[in-house]
C-alpha positions in Angstrom: 4.9 -6.0 -10.0 2.4 -5.1 -12.8 1.0 -8.6 -13.2 2.4 -10.4 -10.2 1.4 -9.7 -6.6 4.6 -11.3 -5.3 8.2 -10.5 -6.5 11.6 -11.4 -5.0 14.7 -9.4 -5.3 17.2 -12.1 -6.3 17.9 -15.8 -6.5 18.5 -17.3 -3.1 22.1 -18.2 -2.7 23.3 -21.6 -1.6 25.4 -20.4 1.3 25.5 -17.2 3.3 29.0 -16.4 2.2 27.8 -16.1 -1.4 25.1 -13.6 -0.4 27.7 -11.5 1.6 30.0 -11.7 -1.4 27.4 -9.9 -3.5 26.4 -7.2 -1.1 22.8 -7.6 -2.2 19.5 -7.5 -0.3 17.7 -10.8 0.3 13.9 -10.2 0.3 10.6 -9.8 -1.5 7.8 -7.3 -2.0 4.1 -8.3 -2.0 0.9 -6.6 -2.9 -1.6 -8.8 -1.1 -4.7 -7.0 -2.3 -3.6 -7.1 -6.0 -5.5 -9.0 -8.7 -8.1 -10.3 -6.3 -11.3 -9.6 -8.0 -12.3 -13.2 -8.7 -12.3 -16.1 -6.2 -11.5 -19.5 -7.6 -12.5 -21.9 -4.8 -13.9 -22.2 -1.3 -11.1 -22.4 1.3 -12.7 -25.3 3.1 -11.9 -27.6 0.2 -8.1 -26.8 0.1 -5.7 -29.2 1.8 -3.1 -28.2 4.3 0.1 -29.7 5.6 -0.5 -31.6 8.9 2.8 -30.3 10.3 3.4 -26.6 9.3 -0.2 -25.9 8.1 0.9 -24.6 4.7 -1.7 -24.8 2.0 -1.3 -27.4 -0.8 -0.1 -25.7 -3.9 1.4 -26.2 -7.4 5.0 -26.6 -5.9 4.3 -29.7 -3.8 5.6 -33.1 -4.8 3.2 -36.0 -5.2 4.6 -39.4 -4.1 3.2 -42.8 -3.6 0.5 -42.4 -0.9 0.6 -38.7 -0.4 2.1 -35.2 -1.2 5.2 -33.8 0.2 5.0 -30.2 1.6 7.3 -27.8 -0.2 7.7 -25.7 2.9 8.6 -28.3 5.7 9.1 -31.4 3.5 6.6 -33.4 5.5 4.6 -36.2 3.8 0.8 -35.8 3.9 -1.3 -38.9 3.1 -3.9 -39.0 0.5 -7.1 -41.0 1.2 -8.1 -43.1 -1.9 -10.8 -45.0 0.0 -14.1 -44.9 -1.8 -12.7 -43.0 -4.7 -13.2 -44.9 -8.0 -10.4 -43.6 -10.2 -11.7 -45.7 -13.2 -15.1 -44.1 -13.3 -14.8 -41.3 -15.8 -18.4 -40.2 -15.4 -17.9 -39.8 -11.7 -14.8 -37.7 -12.4 -16.6 -35.5 -14.8 -19.4 -35.0 -12.4 -17.0 -34.2 -9.6 -15.1 -31.7 -11.7 -18.4 -30.0 -12.6 -19.2 -29.7 -8.9 -15.8 -28.2 -8.3 -16.2 -25.7 -11.1 -19.6 -24.6 -9.6 -18.4 -24.6 -6.0 -21.2 -27.2 -5.2 -19.8 -29.8 -2.9 -22.0 -32.2 -1.0 -21.5 -33.2 2.6 -19.6 -36.4 1.8 -17.1 -34.5 -0.3 -16.6 -32.0 2.5 -16.0 -34.8 5.0 -13.5 -36.5 2.6 -11.7 -33.4 1.5 -8.4 -35.2 1.4 -9.7 -37.5 -1.4 -9.9 -34.4 -3.6 -6.2 -35.1 -4.5 -6.7 -38.7 -5.4 -8.4 -37.8 -8.7 -6.5 -38.5 -11.9 -7.0 -34.9 -13.1 -6.0 -33.2 -9.9 -3.5 -31.0 -11.8 -6.5 -29.0 -13.1 -7.5 -28.0 -9.6 -7.0 -24.3 -9.1 -4.7 -24.7 -6.0 -2.5 -27.1 -8.0 -2.4 -25.1 -11.3 -1.8 -21.5 -10.0 1.0 -20.0 -8.0 -1.6 -17.4 -6.7 -5.1 -18.3 -5.8 -8.1 -16.3 -4.3 -10.4 -18.3 -2.0 -13.8 -17.6 -0.6 -14.1 -18.2 3.2 -17.4 -19.2 4.8 -18.4 -17.3 7.9 -18.3 -20.4 10.0 -14.7 -20.9 8.9 -13.6 -17.7 10.4 -13.3 -19.3 13.8 -9.6 -19.8 14.0 -9.6 -23.6 13.4 -6.6 -25.1 11.8 -8.6 -27.0 9.3 -10.4 -23.9 8.0 -8.8 -21.3 5.8 -10.0 -18.0 7.2 -7.8 -17.1 10.1 -4.7 -19.0 8.9 -3.7 -19.6 12.5 -2.3 -23.1 12.3 -3.4 -24.9 15.4 -3.6 -21.8 17.6 -6.6 -19.8 18.5 -7.3 -16.8 16.4 -6.2 -13.6 18.1 -8.6 -11.3 16.3 -12.0 -11.0 17.8 -13.6 -10.4 14.4 -13.1 -14.1 13.6 -14.8 -15.6 16.5 -18.1 -17.3 15.8 -21.1 -15.0 16.0 -23.3 -15.5 19.0 -26.5 -17.4 18.5 -28.6 -14.4 19.4 -27.9 -10.9 18.2 -30.2 -7.9 18.7 -32.2 -7.2 15.6 -31.0 -3.6 15.5 -27.4 -4.8 15.4 -27.7 -7.1 12.4 -27.1 -4.4 9.7 -23.7 -3.7 11.4 -22.3 -7.1 10.8 -21.6 -7.4 7.1 -22.2 -3.9 5.8 -19.3 -1.5 5.3 -19.3 1.4 7.7 -17.9 4.9 7.0 -17.6 7.5 9.7 -16.5 11.1 8.8 -14.8 13.1 11.6 -14.5 16.7 10.4 -12.6 19.6 11.8 -14.9 22.7 11.3 -12.3 25.3 12.2 -11.0 25.9 8.7 -11.4 28.8 6.4 -13.8 29.0 3.5 -11.4 27.4 1.0 -10.9 24.4 3.3 -14.6 24.1 4.0 -15.3 24.0 0.2 -12.7 21.3 -0.3 -14.0 19.2 2.6 -17.6 19.5 1.6 -17.0 18.6 -2.1 -14.8 15.7 -1.1 -17.4 14.3 1.3 -20.1 14.6 -1.3 -17.9 12.6 -3.8 -17.3 10.1 -1.0 -21.1 9.6 -0.3 -21.8 9.1 -4.0 -19.1 6.4 -4.2 -20.3 4.5 -1.2 -22.6 1.5 -1.9 -26.2 1.8 -1.0 -26.0 -0.7 1.8 -23.1 1.3 3.5 -23.8 2.7 6.9 -22.7 6.3 7.4 -22.1 8.5 10.5 -20.9 12.1 10.9 -19.0 13.7 13.7 -17.5 17.3 13.9 -15.0 18.7 16.3 -13.1 21.9 17.0 -14.3 24.0 20.0 -17.1 21.5 20.6 -17.7 17.9 19.6 -20.9 17.4 17.6 -22.7 14.2 16.8 -25.2 14.2 13.9 -28.5 12.5 14.1 -29.3 11.7 10.4 -32.5 9.7 11.2 -34.7 12.8 11.4 -36.4 14.6 8.6 -33.8 17.4 9.0 -30.4 16.4 10.2 -29.7 17.5 13.8 -26.4 18.0 15.5 -26.1 17.4 19.2 -23.0 18.9 20.9 -21.1 17.2 23.8 -21.1 19.6 26.8 -18.6 17.7 28.9 -16.3 14.9 27.8 -15.6 13.7 31.3 -17.4 10.4 32.2 -19.2 10.6 28.9 -20.0 8.3 26.0 -21.5 9.0 22.6 -24.2 6.5 23.4 -25.5 8.9 26.0 -26.6 11.0 23.1 -27.4 8.5 20.5 -27.1 4.7 20.2 -24.7 3.4 17.7 -27.5 1.7 15.7 -29.3 5.1 15.3 -26.1 7.0 14.7 -25.2 4.9 11.7 -27.7 5.3 8.9 -28.2 3.5 5.6 -26.6 5.5 2.8 -29.2 4.5 0.1 -32.2 5.5 2.2 -30.7 8.7 3.7 -28.5 10.1 1.1 -30.3 13.4 0.8 -30.2 13.9 4.5 -26.5 13.1 4.6 -25.7 15.7 1.9 -27.7 18.3 3.9 -25.7 17.5 7.0 -22.4 17.8 5.1 -23.4 21.2 3.6 -24.3 22.5 7.1 -20.7 21.9 8.5 -19.4 25.3 7.4 -22.2 27.0 9.3 -21.2 25.6 12.7 -18.6 28.3 13.3 -21.3 30.9 13.1 -23.2 29.4 16.0 -20.3 28.6 18.3 -18.6 31.0 20.6 -15.0 31.8 19.6 -14.0 32.0 23.2 -14.4 28.3 23.7 -11.2 26.2 24.0 -10.6 23.8 21.1 -11.2 20.1 21.8 -8.3 17.8 20.9 -8.8 15.3 18.1 -7.5 12.6 20.4 -10.4 13.2 22.8 -12.9 12.8 20.0 -11.3 9.6 18.8 -11.2 8.1 22.3 -14.9 8.6 22.6 -15.4 7.2 19.1 -13.3 4.0 19.9 -15.5 3.5 23.0 -18.6 4.0 20.8 -17.4 1.3 18.3 -16.5 -1.3 20.9 -19.0 -4.1 20.6 -18.5 -7.3 22.5 -20.7 -9.4 20.2 -18.6 -9.0 17.0 -16.0 -6.8 15.2 -17.2 -4.1 12.9 -15.9 -3.2 9.4 -15.3 0.6 9.8 -13.4 3.1 7.8 -12.9 6.5 9.6 -12.2 9.5 7.5 -10.4 12.3 9.4 -10.7 15.7 7.7 -8.4 18.1 9.5 -7.9 21.8 8.9 -5.5 22.6 11.7 -2.8 20.7 13.6 -4.5 18.5 16.2 -1.5 18.9 18.5 -1.4 21.9 20.9 1.6 23.9 22.1 4.1 22.0 20.1 6.0 24.7 18.2 9.8 24.4 18.1 12.2 27.3 17.5 14.4 27.6 14.4 17.4 26.9 16.7 15.8 23.7 18.1 14.9 22.5 14.6 18.4 23.2 13.2 20.0 21.4 16.2 17.8 18.3 16.0 17.8 18.0 12.2 19.7 15.0 11.0 19.3 13.3 14.4 16.6 10.9 15.4 15.1 13.5 17.8 13.9 15.3 14.7 11.3 12.6 14.1 10.4 11.9 17.8 6.7 12.4 18.5 5.8 14.6 21.5 2.9 12.3 22.3 2.2 8.6 22.0 -1.6 9.0 22.2 -2.2 8.5 18.5 -0.1 5.4 18.3 -2.2 4.0 21.1 -5.4 5.0 19.3 -4.2 3.2 16.2 -3.7 0.0 18.2 -7.2 0.5 19.8 -8.7 0.9 16.3 -7.4 -2.6 15.3 -9.1 -4.0 18.3 -12.5 -2.5 17.5 -12.3 -3.2 13.7 -11.6 0.3 12.4 -8.9 2.0 10.3 -8.3 5.6 9.4 -7.9 7.7 6.3 -6.5 11.1 7.2 -7.0 14.1 4.8 -4.9 17.1 5.8 -6.6 19.9 3.9 -4.7 23.1 3.2 -1.1 24.2 2.8 -0.1 24.6 6.5 1.8 22.9 9.3 -0.1 19.9 10.7 2.6 18.3 12.9 2.2 15.0 11.1 4.9 13.3 13.1 2.5 12.9 16.0 -0.3 11.2 14.3 1.1 9.6 11.1 0.6 6.1 12.6 -3.1 6.5 11.9 -2.3 6.6 8.1 -2.0 9.8 6.0 -3.1 10.7 2.5 -2.3 13.8 0.5 -3.5 14.7 -3.0 -5.7 11.7 -2.8 -8.7 10.9 -5.0 -11.4 10.1 -2.5 -13.6 8.5 -5.2 -10.8 6.0 -6.1 -10.1 5.3 -2.4 -13.7 4.2 -1.9 -14.5 2.7 -5.3 -11.4 0.5 -5.7 -12.6 -1.9 -3.0 -11.6 -2.2 0.6 -9.7 -4.8 2.7 -10.6 -5.0 6.4 -8.9 -6.9 9.2 -6.1 -8.4 7.1 -3.9 -11.1 8.6 -0.8 -12.1 6.7 1.1 -15.3 7.4 4.4 -15.9 5.7 6.0 -19.3 5.6 9.5 -20.1 4.4 11.7 -23.1 3.9 13.5 -24.0 7.1 16.9 -22.7 5.9 15.8 -19.0 6.0 13.3 -16.8 7.7 12.0 -13.3 8.0 14.5 -10.8 9.4 12.3 -7.7 9.3 9.1 -6.4 7.6 8.4 -3.0 6.1 5.2 -1.1 5.2 1.8 -1.0 6.8 2.1 -4.4 8.5 2.1 -4.7 12.3 3.8 -7.9 13.7 1.7 -10.0 16.0 2.7 -9.9 19.6 1.6 -13.5 20.1 2.5 -15.4 16.9 5.7 -15.6 14.8 5.4 -14.6 11.1 1.9 -13.2 11.5 1.1 -9.6 10.6 -1.9 -7.3 11.0 -2.8 -5.2 7.9 -6.0 -3.5 9.2 -6.6 -1.6 5.9 -5.6 -2.5 2.4 -6.3 -1.6 -1.2 -4.9 -2.7 -4.6 -1.9 -0.4 -4.1 -0.8 -1.6 -0.7 2.7 -3.0 -0.7 4.5 -5.0 2.1 8.2 -5.8 2.0 10.1 -8.6 3.8 13.8 -9.0 4.2 15.1 -12.5 4.9 18.1 -14.0 6.8 19.8 -17.4 6.8 19.1 -19.6 9.7 22.4 -21.4 9.4 25.7 -21.1 7.5 25.1 -24.3 5.4 22.5 -22.6 3.2 20.8 -24.7 0.5 22.9 -27.7 -0.1 20.0 -30.1 -0.7 19.4 -29.9 -4.5 16.2 -32.0 -4.2 14.3 -29.2 -2.4 14.4 -25.7 -3.6 13.7 -22.8 -1.2 10.0 -21.8 -1.1 7.9 -19.0 0.2 4.2 -19.1 0.9 2.1 -16.1 1.9 -1.5 -16.4 3.1 -3.5 -13.2 3.4 -6.9 -13.5 5.1 -9.2 -10.5 5.1 -12.7 -9.1 4.9 -13.4 -7.8 1.4 -15.7 -5.1 0.0 -15.8 -5.5 -3.8 -15.0 -2.5 -6.0 -17.6 -0.4 -7.8 -18.6 -2.0 -11.0 -18.7 -5.4 -9.4 -21.3 -7.3 -7.5 -21.3 -10.6 -5.6 -23.0 -12.2 -8.6 -20.2 -11.0 -10.8 -17.7 -12.4 -8.4 -19.3 -15.8 -8.4 -19.6 -15.8 -12.2 -15.9 -14.9 -12.5 -16.6 -11.6 -14.2 -13.7 -9.2 -13.7 -15.2 -5.9 -12.6 -14.7 -2.6 -14.4 -12.9 0.0 -12.3 -13.8 3.6 -12.7 -11.6 6.5 -11.9 -12.0 10.3 -11.6 -10.2 13.3 -13.0 -10.6 15.0 -9.7 -8.5 17.7 -8.1 -7.7 17.4 -4.4 -10.9 16.4 -2.6 -13.0 17.6 -5.5 -15.2 15.8 -8.0 -15.8 16.7 -11.6 -19.0 16.4 -13.6 -17.6 13.5 -15.7 -16.8 11.4 -12.7 -20.1 12.0 -10.9 -22.0 10.5 -13.9 -19.8 7.4 -13.5 -20.5 7.4 -9.8 -24.2 7.7 -10.2 -24.3 4.9 -12.7 -22.3 2.4 -10.8 -22.7 3.0 -7.1 -26.4 2.2 -6.6 -26.0 -1.5 -6.1 -25.3 -3.1 -2.7 -21.8 -4.5 -2.1 -21.7 -7.1 0.6 -18.5 -7.8 2.6 -17.0 -11.2 2.0 -14.4 -13.2 3.8 -11.4 -14.0 1.5 -8.1 -15.8 1.6 -5.4 -15.0 -0.9 -2.5 -17.5 -1.2 0.8 -16.8 -3.0 3.6 -19.3 -3.6 7.0 -18.9 -5.1 10.0 -21.2 -5.7 13.2 -19.3 -5.8 16.1 -20.8 -7.8 19.4 -21.2 -6.0 22.5 -19.3 -7.1 25.9 -20.9 -6.5 28.1 -17.8 -7.2 28.0 -14.1 -6.7 28.0 -13.7 -10.5 24.7 -15.6 -10.7 23.3 -13.4 -7.9 24.1 -10.1 -9.7 22.6 -11.4 -12.9 19.4 -12.3 -11.1 18.8 -9.2 -8.9 15.5 -7.5 -9.6 16.2 -3.8 -9.7 12.8 -2.4 -8.7 12.4 -4.8 -5.8 15.9 -4.1 -4.5 15.1 -0.3 -4.7 12.0 -0.9 -2.7 13.8 -2.9 0.0 16.7 -0.4 0.1 14.3 2.6 0.5 12.4 0.9 3.3 15.7 0.1 5.1 16.8 3.7 4.8 13.5 5.0 6.0 13.7 2.9 9.1 17.3 3.9 9.8 16.2 7.6 9.4 13.6 7.2 12.1 15.9 5.2 14.4 19.2 7.0 13.9 18.5 10.2 12.1 18.9 11.6 8.6 22.7 12.1 8.8 23.4 8.4 9.8 20.9 7.2 7.1 22.8 9.2 4.4 26.1 7.6 5.4 24.6 4.1 5.5 23.1 4.5 2.0 26.3 5.7 0.4 28.2 2.9 2.2 25.8 0.3 0.9 26.3 1.6 -2.7 30.1 1.5 -2.3 29.9 -2.0 -0.9 27.8 -3.5 -3.7 30.0 -1.8 -6.3 33.1 -3.2 -4.6 31.6 -6.7 -4.5 30.5 -6.4 -8.1 34.0 -5.4 -9.2 35.6 -8.2 -7.1 33.3 -11.0 -8.3 32.2 -10.0 -11.8 34.5 -7.4 -13.4 37.9 -8.6 -12.2 37.0 -12.3 -12.4 35.7 -12.0 -15.9 38.2 -9.7 -17.4 41.3 -8.2 -15.7 41.0 -4.4 -16.0 42.8 -1.5 -14.3 39.6 0.7 -14.2 36.8 0.4 -11.7 33.3 -0.2 -13.1 30.8 1.9 -11.2 28.1 1.7 -13.9 27.4 -2.1 -13.7 28.2 -2.3 -17.4 28.4 -6.1 -17.3 24.9 -6.5 -15.7 23.0 -3.9 -17.7 19.7 -4.2 -15.8 21.5 -2.7 -12.7 22.9 0.3 -14.5 20.2 2.6 -13.0 21.1 1.6 -9.5 23.8 4.3 -8.7 21.5 6.9 -10.2 18.6 5.8 -8.0 20.8 6.0 -4.9 21.9 9.5 -5.9 18.3 10.5 -6.4 17.3 9.1 -3.0 20.1 11.1 -1.4 18.5 14.3 -2.9 14.9 13.2 -2.1 12.8 14.8 0.7 13.5 12.0 3.1 17.3 12.5 3.0 17.5 16.1 2.0 20.3 18.2 3.6 19.2 21.2 5.6 20.4 24.4 3.8 19.8 28.1 4.5 17.2 28.6 1.8 14.8 26.0 3.2 15.1 26.9 6.9 12.0 29.2 6.7 9.8 26.5 5.4 11.3 24.1 7.9 10.3 26.3 10.8 6.8 26.6 9.3 6.1 23.0 8.6 8.7 21.2 10.7 8.8 17.5 9.7 5.6 17.3 7.8 7.2 17.0 4.4 9.7 14.3 5.6 7.0 12.2 7.3 4.6 12.5 4.3 7.3 11.1 1.9 8.3 8.4 4.4 4.7 7.2 4.5 4.4 7.5 0.7 7.6 5.7 -0.1 7.1 2.9 2.4 3.8 1.8 0.8 4.3 2.4 -2.9 4.7 -0.6 -5.2 8.3 -0.9 -6.7 7.4 0.4 -10.1 5.8 3.6 -8.8 8.4 4.1 -6.1 11.1 4.1 -8.7 9.2 6.8 -10.6 8.7 8.9 -7.5 12.3 8.9 -6.5 13.8 9.3 -10.1 11.0 10.7 -12.3 10.5 9.5 -15.9 11.4 12.0 -18.6 9.8 11.6 -22.1 10.7 13.6 -25.2 8.3 14.2 -28.1 9.0 15.5 -31.6 5.4 16.5 -31.8 2.4 16.0 -29.5 1.7 12.7 -31.3 5.3 11.6 -31.8 7.1 10.0 -28.8 10.8 10.2 -29.4 12.4 8.8 -26.2 11.6 7.6 -22.7 13.6 7.2 -19.5 16.0 10.0 -20.3 18.6 11.2 -17.8 17.3 14.2 -15.8 20.0 16.7 -16.9 20.3 19.9 -18.8 22.6 18.2 -21.2 19.7 15.9 -22.2 17.5 18.9 -23.1 20.3 20.7 -24.9 21.4 17.8 -27.1 17.9 16.4 -27.8 16.5 16.7 -31.3 13.0 16.7 -29.8 11.8 19.7 -27.9 8.6 18.8 -26.1 9.0 17.1 -22.7 6.8 15.3 -20.2 8.1 14.5 -16.7 6.3 12.1 -14.5 7.2 12.2 -10.8 4.2 10.1 -9.6 2.4 13.0 -7.9 3.2 15.6 -10.5 3.1 15.5 -14.3 4.7 18.5 -16.2 4.7 19.2 -19.9 7.3 21.6 -21.1 7.6 23.2 -24.6 11.2 24.5 -25.1 10.5 27.6 -27.1 14.1 27.9 -28.2 13.6 25.0 -30.5 10.0 23.8 -30.7 8.1 24.6 -33.9 5.5 27.3 -33.5 2.9 25.3 -35.3 2.7 22.7 -32.5 -0.5 23.4 -30.5 0.0 24.4 -26.9 -1.2 23.0 -24.6 -1.3 19.6 -26.5 -4.7 18.8 -27.8 -6.9 16.3 -25.9 -6.6 13.6 -28.5 -2.8 13.8 -28.6 -0.4 11.1 -27.5 0.9 13.3 -24.7 -2.6 13.8 -23.2 -3.3 10.1 -23.6 -0.1 9.2 -21.7 -1.1 11.6 -18.9 -4.6 10.1 -18.8 -3.2 6.6 -18.6 -0.7 7.6 -15.9 -3.6 9.0 -13.7 -5.4 5.7 -13.9 -2.7 3.6 -12.2 -2.3 5.4 -9.0 -4.5 6.3 -6.0 -3.4 9.9 -5.8 -4.5 12.8 -8.0 -1.3 14.0 -9.7 -0.8 17.7 -10.2 -0.7 18.5 -13.9 1.1 21.6 -15.4 1.6 22.8 -19.0 4.6 25.1 -19.4 6.3 26.8 -22.3 9.5 28.9 -22.2 13.2 28.9 -22.8 15.4 26.6 -20.8 18.0 29.3 -20.3 15.3 31.3 -18.4 15.3 28.4 -15.9 11.5 27.7 -15.6 11.8 26.3 -12.1 8.6 24.2 -12.3 10.4 22.0 -14.9 14.1 22.4 -14.1 13.6 21.3 -10.5 13.2 17.8 -11.9 16.6 17.9 -13.5 18.2 16.4 -10.4 21.3 15.2 -12.1 22.5 18.8 -12.0 24.2 20.4 -8.9 21.7 22.3 -6.8 21.0 23.1 -3.2 20.0 19.5 -2.5 23.4 18.2 -3.3 26.1 17.7 -6.0 25.7 16.7 -9.6 25.4 13.0 -10.5 28.7 13.2 -12.3 30.5 14.4 -9.2 28.6 12.0 -7.0 29.7 9.0 -9.1 33.3 10.3 -9.3 33.5 10.4 -5.5 32.1 6.9 -5.3 34.6 5.6 -7.9 37.5 7.2 -6.1 36.4 5.6 -2.8 36.0 2.1 -4.4 39.4 2.4 -6.1 40.9 3.0 -2.7 39.5 -0.3 -1.4 41.6 -2.1 -4.0 
């Protein structure tokens, strides 16, 4: 997944019995927003299949008179009329026009002749498995010939894509293609929370492009709407929310101000938020966040067009009232699906409403306390997030993902932040996306015959249409000149900006960044496996781990933790059984059971991953020593990790579940990587400096029993260890917590030893005992 936005978990098998004989998962993981900085062509020039509306690509077959679709196998005619294939000068001129995206009207009308040219193989759509396309505004009208909506011959269901009306009020024009950020801030927190929120918002403002529109709302005991158009920012409080609309105080055009022109005023307003508590009576009843968001959704509802809005919710207290469960209730419901049952559906409905108006949420829960996340996690949740990265890496709005497959198989279910369309098959809403967003699909066979036709291999095409705000360091001119933008990142703590990052912000964020319409198309041809042995040899470990984790998360929510734990262990037993039946015993008769996948070496980490997932926060068993924290925070930790795991790309998910352990002979001398997380690893190693990377934490440990006293602690800034840490921080959206420890292993430094999950602890048995039990069970099956 590092270089490819689309990855499948295995070869597709020729019949369903072969798949069942392997016990494997049939699916793929996609990062639709990955590697999308440069567009290669305009979507109006790309041909589409007349039957299934798939886009022409490098996997189609050209035949006499046309091209055969690799998805539905239909023949699409090519129009050679008026195209002089012997005129080399015309070809060169035409190719130059293609390279510069300069097509005249005649070429647009005869788009299909594009594929009559002798050098058609050089066209971007026929020479790349993945292609990024620019979409003209007038193409976003849902027509089947356009590329923007990707709606086949149906009308587009998203109101953002309808053609703009001929006449729009002048005051509304800035709202059309400029990014909008609205901060909704809970002012009820303590001083530490106020500081974190203020500094985070200031970093956010610096990261926004100058043309961004910004609005500020506060809530707690009263809802406040800031007027940032005045010389001094003014806050106007809502006296009664009944039969009220924000527009009664301030029109939406005046509420949203240009960041570049009003930055100083915005900063003043942000710095005034902690002072609100001093002017508000403590006797007033708190206003629910849901009431604030209902008013905001009404405020953003514009009939003329759909906005491009990101809403940041900065919360200091749980937004849910009177929802505290007793220890007895929690203990009784833990392990059952009731443990994750929301007490209100209001935030799920608000999330659906947000899609309709063109908005999506970033939620920042500030502080170490109980927030009751289960009731509002549908809005999206961030923790330990770098706000600067979130804003500067580029945004995706109003995403629509269409997946097309060969007729022999289809999507069984989807995972991640994708909402299936209620009107159209195989169409999914992804309202918000960034380069780290991952979506997973699991497939099923449509018939038992499988893939018997050797002339047509199974194919997948994914088309992702969206509105795109380029990242910091890029501009629309750079996009058109195919210059890949430089991405900047910050060494921030939670919601805080450092001096180094602010200089980067100030030097890169002053330019305007205009929202574009984009279409990203991915194509993949999957080889067919005839035997379970071929399937096992082709399984992609990281993608399988991602699909398996998402399946278990869904089962946790639907059936409870206890049932999900049973299902996960049963899956591992089943795939090990199938492996022994079809690979071990068939290749060499042996009396012992192979639970380590020794004959398919790339799958050897699989049992250890399942073991780690069993001890992870999403499947952790309830024990006496964690009951106190459970009563305090209820399901917050579980829900946070479910949200995290379901959206991480496979590479980082694997790291989060089973951390990476490095050993160093010296700060500049890497000895080993991917070591087992056990005490035996530490005790038998000849290197005595360790780095463990668990995605959201990075811990360096000097084992003083063995490490030489002349090694500098902590490692110097220019050392290999510090360089590894710096590189690790660049490839993730969160801000990992970094710790430097030294001590003796026998003294059990918990900040380090907690990562040695192969050992027996309160979360479960040792890996050795776990594998022994699995082996014993599998033996019984034979």
